[in-house]
C-alpha positions in Angstrom: 0.0 0.0 0.0 2.8 2.4 0.7 4.2 1.9 -2.8 0.9 3.3 -4.3 1.0 7.0 -5.1 -2.1 8.6 -3.6 -3.3 12.2 -3.9 -6.0 14.2 -2.2 -7.5 17.6 -2.7 -10.4 19.6 -1.4 -11.7 22.9 -2.7 -14.4 24.9 -1.0 -16.1 27.9 -2.6 -19.1 29.2 -0.5 -21.5 26.3 -0.1 -19.8 24.3 -2.9 -17.2 21.8 -1.9 -15.2 19.2 -3.9 -13.0 16.6 -2.3 -11.3 13.7 -4.1 -8.8 11.2 -2.9 -7.3 8.2 -4.7 -4.8 7.1 -7.2 -2.4 9.9 -8.1 -3.0 10.0 -11.8 -6.8 9.7 -11.6 -7.1 12.5 -9.0 -4.6 14.7 -10.9 -6.8 14.3 -14.1 -10.0 15.1 -12.3 -8.3 18.2 -10.7 -7.2 19.4 -14.1 -10.7 18.9 -15.4 -12.1 21.0 -12.6 -9.4 23.6 -13.0 -10.5 24.0 -16.7 -14.0 24.7 -15.5 -12.8 27.7 -13.4 -13.1 31.1 -15.0 -10.3 33.7 -15.0 -11.5 35.1 -11.7 -11.2 31.7 -10.1 -15.0 31.2 -9.7 -16.9 28.2 -11.0 -18.3 28.8 -14.5 -20.6 25.8 -14.7 -21.3 23.0 -12.4 -23.8 20.4 -13.5 -25.6 18.9 -10.5 -25.6 15.1 -10.0 -28.8 13.5 -11.0 -29.6 12.5 -7.5 -28.4 15.6 -5.7 -29.7 16.3 -2.2 -31.8 19.4 -1.2 -30.0 22.2 0.6 -33.0 22.9 2.9 -34.0 20.4 5.5 -37.7 21.1 5.1 -37.5 19.8 1.5 -36.8 16.1 1.9 -33.7 14.9 0.0 -34.4 12.3 -2.6 -35.2 8.8 -1.3 -35.7 9.5 2.4 -39.5 9.7 2.3 -40.8 7.1 4.8 -37.4 6.8 6.4 -36.9 10.3 7.8 -39.7 12.8 8.7 -39.2 16.3 9.8 -40.8 18.0 12.9 -42.3 21.4 12.6 -39.0 22.8 13.8 -37.3 21.2 10.9 -35.5 18.5 12.9 -35.2 15.0 11.4 -36.9 12.1 13.0 -36.0 8.5 11.9 -39.1 6.4 11.3 -37.5 3.0 10.7 -37.2 0.4 13.4 -34.2 1.0 15.7 -32.7 -2.5 15.0 -32.5 -1.9 11.3 -29.7 0.7 11.6 -26.3 0.7 13.1 -25.1 3.8 14.9 -22.9 4.8 12.0 -25.9 4.5 9.6 -28.2 6.4 11.9 -25.7 9.2 12.3 -25.1 9.3 8.5 -28.9 9.4 7.8 -29.4 12.4 10.2 -26.4 14.1 8.5 -27.8 13.3 5.1 -31.2 14.7 5.9 -29.6 18.0 7.1 -27.0 18.1 4.3 -25.1 20.4 3.7 -25.6 21.9 7.2 -22.6 21.0 9.4 -23.5 19.3 12.8 -21.6 19.0 16.0 -21.4 16.2 18.6 -24.1 17.7 20.7 -26.4 18.3 17.7 -26.1 14.7 16.5 -26.4 13.3 20.0 -29.7 15.2 20.7 -31.1 14.5 17.3 -30.4 10.8 17.6 -31.7 10.6 21.1 -35.0 12.2 20.2 -35.5 10.3 17.0 -33.7 6.9 17.2 -32.3 5.9 20.5 -30.3 7.5 23.3 -26.8 8.2 21.9 -24.2 10.0 24.0 -21.7 12.4 22.5 -18.8 10.0 23.1 -20.6 7.4 21.0 -21.2 10.0 18.3 -17.5 11.0 18.3 -16.4 7.3 18.1 -18.7 6.6 15.1 -17.8 9.8 13.4 -14.1 8.9 13.7 -14.8 5.6 12.0 -16.8 7.3 9.2 -14.0 9.8 8.8 -11.4 7.1 8.3 -13.8 5.5 5.7 -13.9 8.8 3.9 -17.6 9.3 4.4 -17.4 12.4 6.7 -15.5 15.6 6.6 -14.6 17.2 10.0 -14.0 20.9 10.2 -13.8 23.0 13.4 -15.6 20.4 15.5 -18.5 20.1 13.0 -19.2 17.3 10.6 -20.7 17.0 7.2 -21.0 14.1 4.8 -18.4 13.9 2.1 -19.4 13.0 -1.5 -18.6 9.4 -0.8 -20.8 9.5 2.3 -23.7 10.9 0.3 -23.3 8.2 -2.3 -23.1 5.5 0.4 -26.4 6.7 1.8 -28.1 7.0 -1.6 -26.7 3.7 -3.1 -26.6 1.3 -0.2 -28.5 2.5 2.9 -31.6 4.1 1.4 -32.4 1.2 -1.0 -32.0 -1.3 1.8 -34.3 0.7 4.1 -36.9 1.3 1.4 -37.3 -2.5 1.0 -38.1 -2.7 4.8 -40.7 0.2 4.8 
């Protein structure tokens, strides 16, 4: 593994963020493609959204979470699937997905999970977030967490389809 050349980059412009990590050549090519889409002022000229992009406001449900996550009048997510159908990492990720791209802290995630799934202390949240971060599914910045692109894809491609079969 140490003989592989790996590269990672992350670019943030306002609410838009791109992060890519992997084989050196592949990442370099994607970075160059992205660089070409930048205008002379360094702003993004055109960004085509992914076909299954998530909503930026929590009151509009992201694609595929209907019947799995409901929102309270205050806009807080509430998981509606049976507790035993989710691991703590999946529950944390679903809450983050439903609030995406809003960053959440330990205390936010702990209280949201405790009110909608099962009692989950901040230490448990931090431990699961650490695992998700190592897997490349979560980005941590200044004590707050947000799903990475890989995390969003994991939820959309694996977790939601499995849960939709249950509901």
